[in-house]
N, C-alpha and C positions, 0 to 999 in steps of 0.2 A: 388285610382289612379292606373291604370294598369302600370306595370313596365316591360320593356323588360328583359328577362333572361340574354341576353348578356351584359346588362348594370347593372345588379343587383349585389350589393356588397355581398349579402347573399350567393351566390353560392361559394364564396371563402371558406366557412366553410364546404362544403359537396362535394359529389362525382360529382356534376354537373360541378365542375371546370375542370374536365378532358375531357369535351365535346369540340368539335371544334366549331368555330363560326357558321358554317352552321347547326350543330346539335342543338346548343342552339337556333338558329332562329326557327327551326322546333318545338322545345319544347315550345318556346314562343308563336308561332301561335296556339298551341293546348291547352295551359293551361287556366284555369279559376281561378280568385282570389275570395276568399270568406272571409267574416268576421264571426268568430265563437264567440258567446257571452259566458261569464263566465257560466260554468255549462253545456253548450251544448256539445254533443259528436261529434267528427270528424268521428270516426267509433267505432263499438262495437265488442267485442270478438266474434269470430265465423263468422264474415261477410266475404264475398268474395269481394276483392277490385278490382276496375277497373283502379286503378292508385295509385300514391303516392302523399303525401302531403308535400310540402316544407314550413317550418315555416318562415314567414317574420317577425312577431312580436308576442309577448305574450308567454305564457307557457302552455304546455299540460301535464297532468299526464297520464302516461301509466300504466295501472293496469291489474291484473289478478284476477278473482274471485276464491277464494279458496273453498275447499270442505265444510267449515263451513259457507259459504255465505258471507265472509268478503273479501273486496278488498285488494290486496297487491300491493302497488305502487312500480313498479320496476324501474321507471325512470321519471325524470322531463325533458321534452324536450322543448328547447327554440330556439331562433333565429338561423336559419341555419340548423337545423336538418331536415332530410327527414324521414317522417313516412310511414310505410307500405312497405318498400323496400323488406324485406324478404318474406312477403306474396305474393307480386306481382311476384317476381322472382321464388319462389318455386311453385306458382300457388295453394297455400293452403289457407284455411281460416285464418283470423288473430287470433293469440293466445292471443292478448291483446286488451283492450279498450283504446281509447284516448279521454280524456275529457278536455275541456279548463278550466284552473285554473283562468285565467283572459281573457279579450277580446283578441282574436287572429286574425291575418291576415295570411291566408294560401293560397298557390297556389296549385291547384289540377292539376297534370300532368298525362294525360291518359297513361295507361301501354304500349301502342304501341310505344310511344316516347322513353320509357325506354328500352323495349326489342329489338327494332330495333338497337338502339345505342350499346347495350350489344353485339349484334352479329357482329357489324362492327368495334367497337373501343376498342382494348385491354386495353388501358390506363384507359378508363372508367370502364371496367370490374374489373380491378385491384383496382381502387378506391372504387367501390361498395363493393368488397370483404374485403377491409381494414376496411371500416366502419362497415360492418356486424361482422367482427372479434372483433372489439372494443366493439360493443353492447353485444356480447357473453361474453367477459371478464367482462363487467360491471354486467351482469346477474349472472356470477359465483361469483363475489364479494358479491352481494346481498345474495346469498345462504350461503356463508361462514360466512358473518356477522350475519345472523339470527341464524345459528347453533352454532357459537362460541362466540358471544359477548352477554353481558347481555342487557336487555331492556334499562337500564340507559346509558350504553356505546353507544348503537345505537342512543338513543335520543340526546346525546351530539354530536355524529358524524353528525346527521341530521342537527343540528343548524349550525355547522361549515361548512357543505356542502352548506347550503343555503346562508351563508355569503360569502363564497369563489366563488360561482357560480353566485349569483344574486345580491350581494352587499347589502349596507345599504342605507336607506333614509337619508334626511338632519337631522332628529332627532336621528339618530343612531339605528333605528329599522331595522330589516331585510326587504329588499325591497319587497320580495315575501311573501305575507301574506297567510298562509295556515290555513284552519279550523283545530280545534283540531282533528276532525275525519281524515282529510287528513294526519296530522302529525302521528297519530296512524297507519295509513295505510302505511306510508313510513317506520315506525319503525317496523311494524309487531307485534302490540300489541292491546289490547282492548282500546277503547277511554277513559274509566274510568282510566285505568293505566296511559295513556299519560297525562291526566289532573292532576293526583296525582303527577307524576314525575315533571311536569312543575312547580307545586306549591312548590315542594321540592327544585328544582333548584333555584327558585326565593327566597325562604327562606334562602338558603345557599349563596346567592349573586352571583350566576353564570349567571343569566339572569334577565331581568326586563320585565314587560309586561304593555301594555296599551290596554285594550279591547282585540281584537284578535292579536294585534301586539306583537312581541317578539324582544327584543334587547339583544345582548350578552354583559355581564358586565365583565366576567372574562374568556377570551379566553384560557389563559394558563391552568387554572384548568379544563376546558372542554377537552382540548387536553390531559392532564394527565389522565383524566377519560377514554378517548377513548383508550389510550395506557396501561391502567390497573394499573396506579400508585395509 
């Protein structure tokens, strides 16, 4: 179902909230809504983007291919996030790939709608800068984590992050189910290591599993592990 940007609750979470009613109307008239199935890509690293993608529902993994041919997931983007802003504004190719982790609904907004508003509306420009600065801080945190924390600490942190950001289902498992490979790509380790640590965590009563699903059993112990106790 097409939704008008000016009536869309999602925009409260991103830089579009700083647009005027008239600007939102123009964006709404130019955008297209797409359904992206699990595993499909929204854009690939190195692509030139003709616009940005506003996430209405679902989750996308933003990843970068490392020199050894392994993906490093730098962010999980969900409802309200705008993907591709930096690339469109800097007029550079994307430095990340965006792939759907589950079925997504995204709105594609052509770059003209964004660049025109940037030139005319300083409030919007400030909001965009704020969001880009936040993304930069998150990227810095990823670098620090990988260089200063052990794989086990990063794994514990990943499970806590998934619980705090995406919640749990009715059975107490993490709502967002990632493959073992995706978990290893979030943590920055080999898939075999991730599988080994997951079974160690399970044996020590920190988590429980059911197929691909993971549930947190001892949040306090995971927190202590992250903090190095």
